N, C-alpha and C positions, 0 to 999 in steps of 0.2 A: 809801485812798479808793476807793469803789465806782464802777463804771461805770454802774450802774442805779438805786441807791437814794440818796435824799437827802430831807431835810425840804423842804416847799414854801416855808417862810418863814425869814427870817434868825434870828429868835429860836429857841433850842433848845427852849424849853418854851412852852406857850400861856399867855396872861394869865388871871388869875382873872376870872370872869364872861364869858369869851369862849365862843363856840360852836365846837365841833369835830366833825368826822366820825370816827366810830370803827367798828371791825368787832368784833363779839362773838365771843370765842374760847372762853369757858368759863363755865358757870353754877354757882355754889357757894352755900352757905348764907348767906354774907355779902353776896352780890350777883353781879354779872357782871364777869368779867375781859375787858378789851377792849384793842385796839391802836389808837393814834391815827394814822390814815392819813395825815394831813398833816404829821406830825412823825416821819417815818421809823419808824413802827410801834413807838413807845415804849409801855410798858404803862400802863394806867389801870384804874380800877375804878368801876363804877356801884354805889353802895351800895344795899342792899336797900330802905332807907327812902326812897331817891331814885328808885325805879323808877316809882312811880305816886302820884297824889294820893288814889286810892281804896284801900280795904283790899285787900291782895294775897291772892287765893285760889290762883292758880297763876302762878308766875314764867314758865313756858313760854308762857303766853298773852300776856304782856307783852313778852317779849324772847326771841329765838332765836339759837342759835349760827350763825355765818356771815352774819348779817344786818348791814347797815350802819345806824347810828343817829346822829342828831344829838343831842348832849348839851351841857350847860353845865358849865364848869370851876368847881369849888367850892374846891379847895385844890391847891397845887403844892408838894411838898417836893423841892426840887432836889437836896439832899444825898442823900436816900434814894431819890429817883426815884419817889416816890409821887404819883399824880395822882388825886384824888377827883372824881367826875363825877355829874351829875344828869340824869335823863331827864324827871322829872316837872315840872321848872321850864321846860321848853322849849315855846313856843307854836307853832301851825301857821305863823305868819309867820316865826318864827325858823328853822323847818325849811326853808322855801322859800329864805330868804336864805342859809343855810349851804350848801344843796345847790347853789345857783347858784355860790357862791364855790368850792366843792369841785370842781365840774365844770370851772370855768375853770382851777383849779390842776392838775387831771388832764391837761388839754389841754397846758398849758405843760410839765408833767413828761414827757409823751409826746414832745414836740418836743425837749426837752433830752436825753432818754435816747437818741433817734435820733442827735443830734449827737455825744453822748459815744461811742456805739458806732462811728460812722463815723470819728471823728477820734482815738479812743483817749485822749481827755482825760477825767479823772474828772468825774463829773457835778456834784459839789460845787463844783469849780473853776468850772464853767459858771454855776452858781447865784450864786456869789460875785461873778463878774465881769460877769454879764449880767442874770440874772433879778431878783435882789434890788435892784440899782440901778434897774431899770425899774419895779419895784413901788413904790419911793419916788417916782419922778418922774411915773408915769402912773396910780397907784392899783392897777393890776394889769398884769403883764407881757403877758398875752394881748391887752389893749387896745393896748399899745405895738406888739406884733407885727403886729396888723391894720393899724394906722396906718402902719407902716413900708413897707407894700406901695406906698403912694402918696407917702409922705413920708420920704425917707432920713435927714432930720435927726434922726430918733429915735435913730440910732446915734452921734451926734456926741460924746456924753460917755461912750461905752462903750469900754472897753479890752479887746479880744478877746484870749484866750490865744494865738491864732495866726491868720494869714490864712486857713488852711484852715478853722478854726472859723467865721470870719466868712462865708466863701463858702458853707459847708454849711448854716449856719443860715438865711441869707437865701434861698438856693435852696429849702430845705425849707418855709420859711414861705410863700413864693410859691406852691408847689404845694399846700400844705395849707390855707391860709387865704384864698386869692383867692376872692371871692364867685362862686358859680355861678348862672347865670340860672335862674329858676324859671318854669315854664309854668303858667298858670292858664287855666281853661276853664269855660264855662257852656253848658248845652244849653237851647234855646228852641224852642217851636213858634210859627210865625207864619202866620196865616191871614187871608184877605180874600176874600169871596165876591161882591164887587161886580163891575161890568162890567169895570173896569180892575184887577181883583184882582192879577194877576201883576205888572203894572207897579208897582202900589202896594207890593207886598212887596219888589220889587227896590229901589225908591226908599227904603223904610224901612231896609232892611239896609245900604244905602250910607251912611246917617248914622252907623253904627257905626264906619266907617273914616274918616269925614270929619275927625275930630279927631286923627288920627294925627300923632305927632311922631317925631323921630329916636330918642328914648329909649323911647317907648311906642307899640307898634303893635298894633292890634286887627284880627284877621282873621276873616272869616266863611266857613264851609264848609257846603255842603249835604250832609246825610246822605241824606235822601230826604224830599220834601215831606210834611208841613209842618215837619220837624225840621231845625234848623240848629245849628251849633256855633260859638261865639265863643271865640277864644283870644287870649292875649297872653303874651309872654315878656319878663321884665325881672328886674333884680337884686333889686328890692324886691317881695316877694310881696304885701304889703298894697297897694302902689300898683297892681299888676296887677289885683287883685280890685276895687279902687275904679274903675279904668278900665272894667272889664267891667260893673260896676253902672251907670256913667254911660251906657255904650253901650246897655244894655238899656232904660234910661229914655228915651233918644233914639229908639230903634226903636219903643218902646211909644207914645210921643207921636205919632210920625209915622204909624204904622199905624192907630191909633185915629182919627186925623183923617181917614183914608180909609175908615172904617167897618170896619176889621179888628180883629184881636186878637192879643196876644202872651201866651203861657203859659210861665212858667219851669219847665222839667222838671228842671234841676239848677242850683242856685245856684252862683255863681262860687267856685271853690276851686282850690288847687294840685293838680296831677296828676302822676303818675309815668309812667315809660316803659311800664309794664304797662297803665296806663289808656289811653295813646296807642295801644298795640298792639290793645287791645280795640276802640277806636273805629275804627281802620283796618280791623279784621276785620268790624265791623258795616257800614261803608261799602261794603266789597267784596261783602258778602252782599246788601245792598240793590241794589247795581249789577247783580249776577247775576239777582236776582229781577226787576228792571225789564227786563233783556235778555230773560228768558224770556217775560214778558208781551208784549213787543213782537213776539217771534217767534210767539207764539200768534195775535196779532192779524193778522199778515201771512198766516198760513196760512188763517185764517177768511175773510179778504178774497178770497184766491185761490179758495177753495171756492165763495164766493158767485158768482164770475165764471164758474165752470165751467158748461157746458150741462147741463141736466138729463138724466138717463139715460132713454133711450126704453124 
């Protein structure tokens, strides 16, 4: 048994009419020779007549060596090892569904391969004792892995090959799959030119933080008037975006009531560390510019106070 290769599923061969992910290895007169990526790279063929619904002018335009394709299983000859496949019978919805399943399978395989290499237990033994039983109980092992971070009962019916395997798997899942907080951000311009304009802006911006809870915190930072940045950090990106949208609505209602205006310069979205670095650089630049202006003003004031030259 190999330490790194194994089919993703308990069945050695795919079922007829099932969708599978393949990698194209060779193009010939009869069709395309492929490897079934989820079934330990066993061979298959996409027949020429099953490449497209339209008349085929150039095979190379329809399929390329090295590319992954979602195909439908037409026939399986287990004795001879022949698997006939179709590309033309696959819909866009089928492709999305198969790609999602394949990506889940790839993640599980990456985790199991890591455990196999660390513990020197053949990967197929890990699939037999852990992955395939979890597939049956939870629909997909990756969903069970994620659940196990907060619910250890996931493992109650699993018989690990060794205690070392159990410890390595749980530790690696915790590192790899624990959700990481996402930072979301929106940029807004808030102006109010009334008599109490500055106080109105401050009061409006405070409404963004008024609804903060332990789980969702909205923070307001000044870049330089009238530009402000709203941020929120939480595990659920969509929740963070929703909270910023609510905060913008609250500020807008409040500032418009005082005769002011809010303009959204950047809609709420998830941001990266590089976005944060750019923002920090912009804030430092504006701070320097403000400091230079203040310095110029103080010089001009002192010039005004100097006696005129005789």
